[in-house]
C-alpha positions in Angstrom: 132.3 173.6 167.4 132.8 172.6 163.9 130.6 170.5 161.9 131.3 167.3 159.9 131.1 168.1 155.5 128.0 167.0 154.8 129.3 164.4 151.9 130.5 162.2 154.8 126.5 161.4 155.8 126.3 159.9 152.4 129.4 157.6 152.9 128.1 154.4 152.7 129.9 151.0 153.1 131.3 149.8 149.8 129.5 146.1 149.5 126.3 147.7 149.4 127.1 149.7 146.7 128.2 146.5 144.9 126.2 144.4 143.4 127.3 140.5 143.2 127.8 139.5 139.1 125.1 136.8 138.2 127.2 134.1 137.0 126.8 133.3 133.3 125.2 129.4 132.8 126.7 127.2 130.4 124.9 126.4 127.2 122.8 123.2 127.7 124.3 120.0 126.2 122.7 119.3 122.7 122.2 115.4 121.1 122.9 115.1 117.3 121.3 112.7 115.7 122.5 110.7 112.7 122.2 107.4 111.2 124.3 104.2 111.6 127.1 103.8 110.0 126.2 100.6 108.5 122.7 102.3 107.1 125.2 105.3 105.8 128.7 105.7 106.5 128.7 109.1 104.7 126.0 110.8 107.3 127.6 109.0 110.2 131.0 110.7 109.6 129.4 114.2 109.0 128.0 113.9 112.2 131.6 113.8 113.8 132.6 116.3 111.4 130.1 118.6 112.8 130.3 117.9 116.5 134.5 118.3 116.7 133.8 121.8 115.2 131.0 122.3 118.0 132.9 121.2 120.4 135.5 123.9 119.4 133.3 126.5 120.0 132.4 125.2 123.3 129.5 122.9 122.7 129.1 120.1 124.8 127.9 117.4 121.8 126.8 113.9 121.6 126.4 112.2 118.2 123.6 109.7 119.0 123.5 107.1 115.4 119.9 106.0 115.1 118.7 103.3 113.7 117.0 105.1 110.3 112.8 104.4 111.0 113.7 105.4 114.8 115.4 108.3 113.2 112.5 109.2 111.6 110.2 108.9 114.1 112.2 111.2 116.7 112.1 114.0 113.6 108.7 113.6 112.4 106.2 111.6 114.6 107.3 112.7 118.1 109.9 116.2 117.2 111.6 113.9 119.9 115.2 115.4 118.8 118.1 118.5 119.3 119.5 118.6 115.7 119.3 115.9 113.3 121.2 114.7 109.9 118.8 113.0 107.6 117.8 113.6 103.6 115.1 114.8 101.6 114.5 112.2 98.0 115.0 114.7 95.1 111.9 112.4 93.3 111.0 113.9 89.6 107.8 115.9 91.4 109.8 117.9 93.6 111.5 119.5 90.8 108.5 121.8 91.4 109.7 123.6 94.0 106.5 123.5 96.3 107.6 120.1 97.9 110.8 121.7 99.1 109.4 125.3 100.1 106.7 123.5 101.9 109.3 122.0 104.3 109.5 126.0 106.2 105.9 126.6 106.3 104.8 127.1 109.8 101.5 125.3 109.0 103.6 122.1 108.1 105.1 122.9 111.7 103.0 120.0 113.7 103.6 116.2 114.7 104.0 114.7 111.4 104.4 117.9 109.2 107.4 118.3 107.0 108.3 121.5 108.8 109.8 119.2 111.9 111.8 121.9 112.8 109.6 124.3 113.6 110.3 127.9 111.6 107.7 130.2 111.7 107.9 133.1 109.8 104.5 134.7 108.7 106.5 136.6 105.5 107.6 133.5 104.4 104.4 131.6 104.9 102.5 134.5 103.3 105.2 134.4 99.9 104.4 130.3 100.0 100.9 130.9 99.3 101.5 133.8 96.6 104.2 131.2 94.5 101.7 128.5 94.6 98.7 130.8 93.1 101.0 132.9 90.5 100.7 130.9 86.9 103.5 132.7 85.3 106.6 130.9 85.6 109.1 134.2 85.5 106.6 135.7 88.1 106.3 132.7 90.2 110.3 132.0 89.7 111.0 135.9 91.4 108.5 134.9 94.5 110.5 131.9 94.9 113.9 133.3 94.9 112.6 136.4 97.2 111.6 133.1 99.8 115.2 131.7 99.5 116.5 135.1 100.5 114.2 135.4 103.5 115.0 132.5 105.0 118.5 131.8 104.4 120.1 134.3 107.2 117.5 132.4 110.0 118.6 128.7 109.1 116.5 126.8 110.4 118.0 124.0 108.7 121.0 123.4 106.9 121.5 121.7 103.6 124.8 119.7 104.1 125.0 118.7 100.6 123.5 117.3 96.8 125.1 114.1 96.8 125.3 112.4 93.2 123.1 109.8 92.4 125.9 106.8 91.3 124.2 103.6 90.5 124.6 100.5 88.7 123.2 97.8 86.8 123.5 94.8 85.1 123.5 95.3 81.5 123.9 91.5 80.6 120.3 91.0 82.7 117.5 94.0 81.2 118.1 96.6 78.7 116.0 99.9 78.5 116.4 100.6 82.2 115.6 104.6 82.1 117.5 106.8 84.0 116.1 110.1 85.9 117.6 113.2 87.6 117.3 112.6 91.6 116.0 109.3 91.0 118.5 107.4 89.4 117.5 103.5 88.2 115.0 103.3 90.8 111.8 105.3 89.2 108.5 104.6 88.7 109.3 103.8 85.2 111.7 101.2 85.6 109.3 98.6 85.8 107.8 99.9 83.1 110.0 99.7 80.5 112.6 97.9 81.4 113.6 94.8 79.0 114.6 91.7 80.1 117.5 90.1 77.9 117.4 86.7 79.3 114.5 83.9 80.3 114.0 85.6 83.4 111.9 88.1 83.5 111.5 89.5 87.0 113.7 92.2 88.1 116.0 92.4 91.1 116.6 95.5 93.0 119.2 95.5 96.1 119.0 98.1 98.5 119.4 98.8 102.3 116.5 100.5 103.8 113.2 98.6 103.6 109.7 101.0 103.6 109.2 102.5 106.9 105.9 101.0 106.2 103.1 100.3 102.8 100.2 102.1 105.0 99.3 104.9 102.3 97.9 107.1 105.4 101.6 106.8 107.6 104.4 106.6 105.1 106.8 109.2 105.5 109.4 107.8 104.1 110.5 107.5 100.4 111.1 103.9 100.8 107.3 103.5 101.3 106.0 105.4 98.4 108.7 104.2 95.8 107.4 100.9 96.5 103.7 101.6 97.0 103.8 104.2 93.5 104.4 100.8 91.8 100.8 99.1 92.9 98.6 102.2 93.1 97.7 104.4 90.1 97.5 107.8 90.4 95.7 110.8 88.2 98.6 111.5 86.0 102.2 110.2 86.6 105.6 112.4 85.7 108.0 112.2 83.1 111.6 112.8 83.7 110.9 116.1 81.9 108.4 116.9 84.7 105.6 116.9 82.7 102.4 115.4 83.6 101.5 112.4 81.8 97.6 111.0 81.6 97.7 107.7 83.9 94.7 106.9 85.5 93.1 109.9 83.9 92.9 110.5 80.4 91.5 114.6 80.5 93.2 117.0 83.3 90.7 120.2 82.3 90.9 123.4 83.8 87.5 125.0 83.7 89.0 128.0 85.6 91.8 129.2 88.1 90.0 127.5 91.3 88.2 124.7 89.3 89.8 121.4 87.6 87.7 118.4 86.3 88.7 115.3 85.4 87.8 112.1 83.2 89.0 108.7 84.1 90.1 105.7 81.9 87.5 103.2 81.2 87.6 99.7 82.2 90.5 100.2 85.6 89.7 97.2 87.9 91.5 97.1 91.7 93.4 94.1 92.1 90.4 92.6 94.2 88.5 92.6 90.7 85.8 95.8 91.8 86.0 98.6 89.1 87.6 101.7 89.7 84.7 104.9 89.7 84.5 108.3 90.0 83.5 107.6 93.5 87.2 105.9 94.6 88.5 108.8 93.3 86.5 111.6 95.0 86.8 109.1 98.6 90.4 109.1 98.4 90.9 113.2 98.0 88.0 113.5 100.8 89.5 111.1 102.7 93.3 112.3 102.7 91.7 115.3 103.8 90.2 114.5 106.3 92.7 112.0 108.2 95.4 113.6 110.5 98.3 112.7 108.1 100.2 115.3 107.4 102.7 114.3 104.9 100.3 114.9 101.9 99.3 118.4 103.6 101.2 120.7 100.9 99.9 118.8 98.1 95.9 119.1 99.8 96.0 122.6 101.1 94.7 124.5 98.0 91.7 121.6 97.8 88.5 122.6 99.2 85.7 119.7 97.9 86.0 117.1 95.6 83.2 115.6 94.3 81.8 112.8 91.5 80.0 114.7 88.6 79.8 111.2 86.5 80.8 107.7 86.7 84.2 108.5 85.6 84.4 112.2 86.2 85.2 114.7 89.2 85.3 118.1 89.9 88.1 119.4 91.9 87.4 123.0 93.6 90.2 124.9 95.0 90.1 127.1 97.7 92.7 129.4 95.7 94.5 129.2 92.7 97.6 126.9 92.8 99.6 126.7 89.5 101.5 123.1 90.7 98.2 121.5 91.5 98.4 118.9 88.3 102.2 118.4 88.4 102.2 117.9 92.3 98.7 117.0 93.7 97.3 114.7 90.9 100.4 113.6 90.4 100.7 112.3 93.8 97.5 110.9 95.4 97.2 107.1 95.5 93.3 105.9 94.4 92.2 103.8 97.1 89.5 101.3 97.1 86.4 103.1 98.6 85.2 99.6 99.4 88.0 98.9 101.5 89.2 101.9 102.8 85.8 103.5 104.4 85.8 100.9 106.9 88.5 102.3 108.0 88.5 104.9 110.9 92.0 105.0 112.1 93.8 104.2 109.1 97.2 106.0 111.3 96.6 103.1 114.0 96.6 100.0 111.6 99.0 97.1 112.7 101.0 95.9 109.8 99.1 92.7 109.3 95.9 94.6 108.8 97.3 97.3 106.6 95.6 96.9 102.6 97.8 96.5 99.7 95.1 96.7 97.0 95.8 98.9 95.0 94.7 99.1 90.7 98.1 100.1 90.1 100.8 98.4 86.8 101.6 95.8 89.9 100.1 94.0 92.1 101.7 93.6 95.9 102.5 89.9 96.5 104.7 89.4 99.5 106.8 91.6 102.3 109.0 89.4 104.6 109.9 92.3 106.8 113.9 93.3 106.8 114.6 90.6 104.4 112.7 90.4 101.0 110.0 92.1 99.1 108.1 91.0 95.7 105.1 92.4 93.1 103.9 90.6 90.6 102.5 92.2 86.8 98.8 93.2 86.8 97.9 91.2 83.4 94.7 93.2 83.6 96.0 96.3 83.8 96.0 99.3 80.4 100.2 99.0 80.8 100.5 95.5 80.6 100.7 95.0 76.9 103.6 97.1 77.0 105.1 96.0 80.6 108.0 93.3 79.9 108.6 92.4 83.1 106.9 89.9 84.9 107.4 90.4 88.2 109.8 93.0 90.8 111.8 91.6 93.6 113.7 94.0 96.4 116.3 92.2 98.1 116.7 94.0 102.0 120.7 94.2 103.0 121.6 95.2 106.3 124.4 98.0 104.3 125.7 98.9 101.3 128.8 96.9 101.2 126.1 93.8 100.9 124.1 95.6 98.2 127.4 95.6 96.9 128.4 92.2 96.8 124.9 91.1 95.4 125.7 93.4 92.6 129.1 92.0 91.8 128.1 88.4 92.2 125.1 89.2 90.0 122.1 88.3 93.4 120.4 91.2 92.6 120.4 93.6 88.8 120.7 97.3 90.1 120.8 99.2 92.8 118.4 101.3 94.7 120.8 103.7 96.5 123.6 105.2 95.7 126.9 103.5 95.5 129.8 104.1 97.9 132.8 106.2 97.0 135.1 103.6 97.2 132.8 101.4 95.7 132.5 103.3 92.1 135.9 102.7 90.7 135.4 98.8 91.5 132.0 98.7 89.8 133.3 100.8 86.8 136.0 97.9 85.9 133.4 95.4 86.1 132.1 93.8 82.4 128.7 93.4 83.4 128.0 96.5 85.1 126.9 100.0 83.7 127.4 103.0 86.0 125.1 105.9 85.9 125.4 109.5 87.7 123.2 112.1 87.9 122.7 115.0 90.0 120.5 115.1 92.8 118.1 117.7 93.4 117.6 116.2 96.8 119.6 116.8 99.8 121.3 115.7 103.2 120.2 118.4 105.8 121.0 119.2 109.4 117.5 120.5 110.8 117.8 122.2 114.6 114.7 122.0 116.9 113.9 125.6 117.0 111.3 124.7 119.9 114.7 124.3 121.9 117.9 126.1 123.7 119.7 127.0 122.2 118.4 126.6 118.8 115.7 128.8 119.5 118.5 131.4 119.1 119.0 133.0 115.3 123.2 133.7 116.4 123.7 130.3 117.2 121.7 128.5 114.5 124.1 131.3 112.6 127.5 130.0 114.2 126.8 126.4 114.3 126.3 126.4 110.3 129.6 128.7 109.9 131.0 125.8 112.0 129.9 122.7 109.6 133.1 122.3 107.1 130.6 121.1 104.0 133.9 121.4 101.7 135.5 118.4 103.4 132.3 116.4 103.7 132.0 116.7 99.7 135.5 116.8 98.8 136.5 113.7 101.4 133.7 111.7 102.4 131.8 112.0 98.7 135.1 112.3 96.8 134.2 115.0 95.2 130.5 113.5 93.7 127.9 116.2 94.8 128.0 119.8 95.5 128.1 122.0 98.7 124.1 122.8 99.9 122.7 126.5 100.0 118.8 127.0 99.7 116.7 123.8 99.8 116.3 124.4 96.3 119.1 123.1 94.6 121.6 124.6 92.4 120.9 121.8 89.5 117.3 123.5 89.5 118.5 126.4 88.1 115.5 128.0 87.0 114.1 128.1 90.3 117.6 128.5 92.6 118.8 131.4 93.8 122.0 131.5 93.8 122.7 134.9 95.6 121.1 134.1 99.3 123.2 134.2 102.2 126.2 131.6 102.4 127.6 130.6 105.5 131.1 129.1 104.4 132.8 127.0 106.9 134.9 129.6 109.1 135.5 129.4 112.9 136.5 132.7 113.5 133.5 134.1 112.0 131.5 131.8 114.0 133.4 133.4 117.2 132.0 136.7 116.2 128.7 136.1 116.2 127.8 134.2 119.3 130.5 137.1 120.5 128.5 139.7 119.0 125.0 137.8 120.4 126.6 138.2 124.1 127.8 134.8 124.3 131.4 134.6 126.3 133.6 131.4 127.1 134.7 130.1 130.8 138.3 129.1 131.7 137.5 125.7 130.4 136.2 127.3 126.9 132.5 126.1 127.5 130.0 128.5 125.8 128.2 130.5 128.2 124.8 131.6 127.7 123.9 135.6 127.3 
């Protein structure tokens, strides 16, 4: 009897040799938050340009126009977002790279911090510390350039564009209004230097946005701080050339690399009549350091201790050398009256009606009708009063820029606090009573990804989605060419600190698809993007 070939014993049913293919899942739908069309049509339209391209890549996108303060809360306070389009203002202190670089520092990624996207890169953090401790400008620049080159391939946030600051004022009512890069006309020097040309000595400013609040321990928007910095004093103020100008301090004296002595101006008083002393300054900085308020963390990080050394003298002890300490920290922290704030344990939880508005600044808080009107009156007891021609400042809050522009044309306001829309600019230039000013901005409009959520936790997805943003179109069409496509968080106009040689993400849909394909993503029959 013939035996069967031995191989026959190894023959198994085909079904047992085949593993069923795992079904690939679609990439989850994403929500893109932007501001409302009425508040900012540029950001609104940019969101739809981006969403259309992302849909072409196979991502299900919902654009969510959101009221400005709500968008801020979702981004910073709650970190409840997929992707958000907002902006960072180019205030003068931010010409030093410390602030914008800090928006990618992992230690600022907690709730309320300036790194809401949650980018974590220990090498970047180490370089951030190194540049802040480097006093030689050229050596510090080398580190700052390295930081930009390091983070750009990860693209945790996208600088969409830098929008020129095009604003206008009525030259028949006021003169000598200073212009500052990034701030335009609405700077802290304007109320101190503007000169009235009529009997009215109250400067009327118009804008579409009120402060998120006027709590110096809770505000996270430029609109809050542009207002508060007029009735709070700081130890120094910054000139248009980013030079520290002695203000509440008459002397800032470095003792060594980690010790700075400050001498206060004599005779200063808070608006309630109480004297401003070194105790108030020491209290202020220590109070900020112990509060759960992340907005100033980058400024306060190098501080180890602040102590009163005399009635008008304070010593700052740093945990490490800090090159931007005088320019950044001493120019931004408002001096609070200890006799008021020492009794407030949870300042971030104050109800609007309970927020103290007593400072020592050149103007006094007078009135705030939410959504409508704000006003300040000159502090005649301030050391700057003799050279301040204005009697007060009023801020008219409009629903949108169309209302602001109408107020400018009809002379209800004297100047704009916010950029005019592209179509309004030639109309303003044709008006005999208006002067139009244009300055480049070193702030930027950004799209921030939430790196804690899918699909933005995948570097390849972020790179691909960034390649799918037609930012040239945004600048040329939406801004009418009045701006510049963004690259790193340090603007090109800030030429000394900006690294022009980092990776760029130009608009290229084929490159975006190739990036996804290389990372293992595919597409289904309906063109929807599938996870690896």
